[in-house]
C-alpha positions in Angstrom: 114.4 73.8 85.7 110.7 74.6 84.1 108.1 72.3 82.5 109.3 74.5 79.3 112.4 74.8 79.6 115.5 75.3 76.8 117.5 72.7 76.4 120.6 73.6 74.7 123.2 70.9 72.9 126.4 71.8 70.7 127.1 70.5 67.5 129.7 68.1 67.6 130.7 66.9 63.8 128.5 67.1 60.7 127.3 64.0 58.6 127.9 63.8 55.2 126.1 61.6 52.8 125.0 61.6 49.0 121.1 63.1 49.6 121.8 66.9 48.8 117.8 66.8 49.7 115.0 65.1 51.1 113.1 63.9 48.6 114.3 59.9 47.6 116.2 59.4 50.9 115.5 56.6 52.3 113.2 56.2 55.6 115.4 53.5 57.8 118.6 52.4 57.3 117.8 49.2 57.1 116.8 50.3 53.4 120.2 52.3 53.1 122.1 49.8 53.0 125.1 49.8 51.2 124.7 53.8 51.2 128.2 55.3 52.2 128.6 58.4 53.9 131.0 60.0 56.5 130.5 61.9 59.8 132.9 64.6 60.4 133.5 64.8 63.8 135.0 68.1 64.7 138.5 68.8 66.1 138.0 69.1 70.1 136.0 66.2 70.0 138.0 64.1 68.2 139.4 62.5 71.5 136.1 61.4 72.0 136.0 58.4 69.6 139.1 56.6 71.0 138.3 53.0 70.7 135.2 53.5 68.6 136.9 50.9 66.1 136.4 47.9 68.5 132.5 48.6 68.0 130.7 47.5 64.2 127.8 49.9 64.3 127.0 52.9 65.9 124.0 55.1 66.9 123.9 58.7 65.4 122.1 60.8 67.0 121.4 64.1 64.9 119.5 67.4 64.6 117.1 67.7 61.8 118.1 70.5 60.4 115.7 71.1 57.5 112.1 71.1 59.8 111.0 74.2 59.7 108.0 73.5 62.2 107.0 70.4 64.8 103.6 69.2 64.6 102.3 66.4 67.1 100.0 64.6 64.4 101.3 63.4 61.4 100.7 61.2 58.2 103.7 59.1 58.9 105.7 57.9 55.6 104.4 54.3 56.0 101.0 55.1 57.0 97.8 56.6 55.4 96.0 58.0 58.8 97.2 60.4 61.3 98.9 59.9 64.1 100.5 61.2 67.2 104.2 61.7 66.1 105.2 59.9 69.5 103.9 56.8 67.6 106.0 57.4 64.7 109.7 57.9 63.8 108.8 60.8 61.3 111.4 64.1 61.9 108.5 66.4 62.1 108.8 66.7 65.6 109.0 68.9 68.8 112.8 68.0 69.2 113.5 67.3 65.8 116.0 64.8 67.0 117.0 61.9 64.7 118.5 58.5 65.8 120.2 56.2 62.8 122.0 53.4 63.1 124.8 52.7 60.5 128.0 50.2 60.1 131.6 51.7 60.8 133.9 50.7 57.9 136.9 52.5 59.2 137.9 55.5 61.3 140.7 58.2 59.7 141.2 60.2 62.3 138.3 62.5 63.7 136.3 61.4 60.5 134.3 58.1 60.3 133.5 56.1 57.2 130.1 54.8 57.6 127.2 52.8 55.7 123.8 52.0 55.9 123.0 56.2 55.6 119.6 57.2 55.4 120.9 61.3 56.4 120.3 64.6 54.5 124.3 66.0 53.7 125.3 68.7 56.6 123.1 67.1 59.4 124.2 68.5 62.7 126.0 65.4 64.7 125.4 65.9 68.5 126.3 63.0 69.5 127.3 59.3 68.5 126.3 55.9 70.8 128.1 52.0 70.4 125.3 50.3 69.3 125.3 47.1 71.7 122.7 44.2 70.3 122.6 42.7 74.3 121.4 47.0 75.1 119.5 47.4 72.0 117.9 44.5 70.7 114.2 43.0 71.7 112.7 39.8 71.2 109.6 40.7 72.5 108.3 43.4 70.6 104.8 44.9 69.0 105.4 47.7 66.8 101.7 48.6 66.8 99.8 50.2 63.5 103.2 49.4 61.3 102.6 45.7 61.9 100.4 45.2 58.8 102.3 48.1 56.8 105.7 47.0 57.5 106.5 45.7 54.2 106.0 48.8 52.6 109.5 50.0 53.4 111.4 48.7 50.5 109.9 51.1 48.7 109.2 54.1 50.8 111.3 57.1 50.2 110.8 60.4 51.9 108.6 62.7 49.7 109.3 65.7 51.0 106.0 66.4 53.0 108.1 66.9 56.6 110.1 70.4 54.8 
C-alpha cells in the first residue's frame, strides 16, 4: 500500500441513541452514565456476537458520519487553545473514527442494549471489541494538557464546533 493509500472498511451495524444532533451530546461515556441506546449489528454479522453476553462492557468503534472535514489543529471541548488533533479526542480528524466504552445491558439476537452512550443516533458502527480491564486499564498514565481541565468534563457538552 502507498503512503497515502485508501483503506476501506465495512459498516457492520448502526448505533441508535436519544441524541439526534451533536449539540448537547455528552463528550465522553463517563458523563453519559445511564443514557441508553441500542447497537444494531447487521444480520450478516450476527454470528460475530457469539459470546459477547459474557462481557459487561464493550468498546464501540464507529465512523463520525457528520464530520465534513478533518483538521490537524483543533480547539478541543475542554481546551482554550489549539492543539494537534492527535493530542485530543475531537471528532474532526483525518480519519473520523470514534471509540466509546459502553455498558452491555443485554443482547436480543443482533441487537445489543447498552448504556453510557455518548454517540449520535444513526452513527455507522465499524467494529466492537470487549473491554478487558487487564488489557485496557493503566495506572501509570499522564493526561497532558487535560490534567488541569479534566474537572470540566461533567459540564462539557458538544457545542457543534466540529460539524
